[in-house]
Residue frames relative to the residue before (quaternion, step in Angstrom):
aa qw qx qy qz dx dy dz
D 1.0000 0.0000 0.0000 0.0000 0.00 0.00 0.00
C 0.2866 0.7463 -0.5389 0.2654 3.59 0.76 1.03
A 0.0175 0.7743 -0.6323 0.0191 3.51 -1.08 0.67
D 0.8457 0.1136 -0.1170 0.5081 3.52 -1.22 0.90
C 0.4590 0.6831 -0.4590 0.3346 3.62 0.90 0.77
V 0.2206 -0.7197 0.6358 0.1706 3.56 -1.32 0.19
F 0.0499 -0.8053 0.5904 -0.0204 3.61 -0.70 1.20
V 0.0631 -0.7298 0.6781 0.0609 3.56 -1.10 0.68
V 0.0816 0.8395 -0.5078 0.1749 3.52 -0.15 1.35
G 0.0915 -0.7397 0.6616 0.0824 3.54 -1.20 0.76
G 0.2289 0.7721 -0.5623 0.1879 3.55 -1.04 0.79
H 0.5743 -0.5866 0.4328 0.3725 3.53 -1.26 0.31
Q 0.7879 0.0359 0.0008 0.6147 3.56 1.02 -0.69
I 0.1169 -0.7868 0.6057 0.0180 3.64 -0.92 0.98
R 0.0054 0.7654 -0.6430 0.0286 3.66 -0.82 1.07
I 0.1200 -0.7883 0.6035 -0.0041 3.47 -0.80 1.08
H 0.0451 -0.8137 0.5780 -0.0422 3.57 -0.76 1.11
D 0.8624 0.0687 0.0270 0.5008 3.70 -1.07 0.55
T 0.4081 0.6960 -0.4645 0.3651 3.52 0.91 1.05
K 0.0495 -0.8181 0.5728 0.0105 3.66 -0.84 0.77
E 0.8707 0.0142 -0.0148 0.4913 3.54 -1.24 0.73
S 0.4838 0.6314 -0.4655 0.3880 3.60 0.65 1.17
E 0.3457 -0.7025 0.5938 0.1853 3.49 -1.40 0.42
L 0.0410 -0.7764 0.6285 0.0217 3.55 -1.00 0.97
Y 0.1193 -0.7671 0.6289 0.0425 3.50 -0.90 1.02
L 0.0754 -0.8815 0.4628 -0.0564 3.52 -0.14 1.41
L 0.0988 -0.6840 0.7155 0.1021 3.41 -1.51 0.48
V 0.1795 0.8350 -0.4762 0.2092 3.51 -0.01 1.23
R 0.4042 -0.7422 0.4730 0.2492 3.64 -0.84 0.92
G 0.7578 0.2880 -0.1914 0.5534 3.55 1.11 -0.70
K 0.6710 -0.4829 0.3707 0.4232 3.56 -1.27 0.04
P 0.3962 -0.6904 0.5295 0.2933 3.62 -0.72 0.82
I 0.2097 -0.7564 0.6123 0.0944 3.45 -1.27 0.67
M 0.0497 -0.7783 0.6257 0.0155 3.60 -0.96 0.88
E 0.0268 0.7759 -0.6300 0.0191 3.45 -1.21 0.64
N 0.8430 0.0912 -0.1536 0.5074 3.58 -1.01 1.03
C 0.4480 0.6852 -0.4160 0.3959 3.61 1.09 0.83
S 0.0228 -0.7834 0.6202 0.0342 3.55 -1.19 0.55
G 0.8551 0.1776 -0.1442 0.4652 3.53 -1.05 0.63
V 0.3734 0.7274 -0.4560 0.3514 3.53 1.25 0.68
R 0.1218 -0.8007 0.5863 0.0160 3.60 -0.79 1.05
F 0.1897 -0.8072 0.5517 0.0896 3.62 -0.88 0.87
G 0.0295 0.7687 -0.6389 0.0076 3.58 -1.18 0.46
P 0.6033 -0.5567 0.4090 0.3985 3.54 -1.32 0.16
Y 0.6943 -0.4744 0.3667 0.3981 3.48 -1.32 0.67
C 0.0692 -0.8349 0.5458 -0.0151 3.61 -0.86 1.06
L 0.4960 0.6394 -0.4539 0.3731 3.65 1.13 0.30
A 0.0240 -0.7782 0.6275 -0.0038 3.54 -1.12 0.83
Y 0.1873 0.7375 -0.6351 0.1326 3.49 -1.15 0.93
D 0.7386 -0.4735 0.2441 0.4131 3.59 -1.22 0.50
Q 0.7915 0.3451 -0.1720 0.4742 3.68 0.82 -0.87
L 0.3392 0.7896 -0.4732 0.1939 3.50 1.31 0.27
A 0.6323 0.5308 -0.3341 0.4547 3.62 0.88 -0.89
A 0.6650 0.5048 -0.3020 0.4601 3.64 0.85 -0.88
H 0.6708 0.4822 -0.2901 0.4830 3.55 0.91 -0.89
I 0.6297 0.4893 -0.3508 0.4910 3.71 0.84 -0.71
S 0.6630 0.5166 -0.3085 0.4455 3.65 0.81 -0.85
S 0.7097 0.4634 -0.2723 0.4555 3.48 0.88 -0.95
A 0.6571 0.4665 -0.2940 0.5139 3.61 1.21 -0.42
S 0.4130 -0.6957 0.4942 0.3181 3.67 1.21 -0.10
L 0.3924 0.6954 -0.5071 0.3246 3.66 0.84 0.69
P 0.5960 -0.5345 0.4466 0.3996 3.55 -1.25 0.46
E 0.5361 -0.5828 0.5008 0.3493 3.48 -1.25 0.41
I 0.6005 -0.6178 0.3364 0.3803 3.64 -0.84 0.60
E 0.6658 0.4956 -0.2815 0.4815 3.50 1.20 -0.77
Q 0.6236 0.5860 -0.3637 0.3682 3.70 1.10 -0.41
A 0.5813 -0.6133 0.4215 0.3289 3.52 -1.22 0.60
D 0.5144 0.6807 -0.3972 0.3380 3.53 1.34 -0.17
N 0.5524 0.6032 -0.4027 0.4110 3.55 1.25 -0.15
H 0.1699 -0.8469 0.4993 0.0678 3.58 -0.33 1.15
W 0.1518 0.8452 -0.5006 0.1097 3.62 1.10 0.55
K 0.7728 0.3371 -0.2280 0.4869 3.64 0.95 -0.62
S 0.5591 0.5743 -0.3917 0.4518 3.68 1.24 0.29
V 0.1096 0.8317 -0.5311 0.1196 3.59 0.91 0.98
N 0.2110 -0.7190 0.6486 0.1334 3.58 -1.10 0.82
D 0.1699 -0.7732 0.6070 0.0696 3.52 -0.63 1.20
I 0.3713 -0.7797 0.4745 0.1705 3.58 -0.39 1.15
N 0.6785 0.4097 -0.2732 0.5451 3.54 1.25 -0.62
């Protein structure tokens, strides 16, 4: 039940439910899934800080520059 939010998220799998008019900037290994959402916009992960590369590696996530980031391959269940 989120509305008018901005999320910058990294994960192996992202599922979004009941979200409206929000932006999601993702670094995700699998295809994101959304259900019961409207006005949701997606973009590539955009956060930068000194330990980012080490944190991404320790979480076994794709590097930001790699094509493994599936931020734009969203499956809309509805």
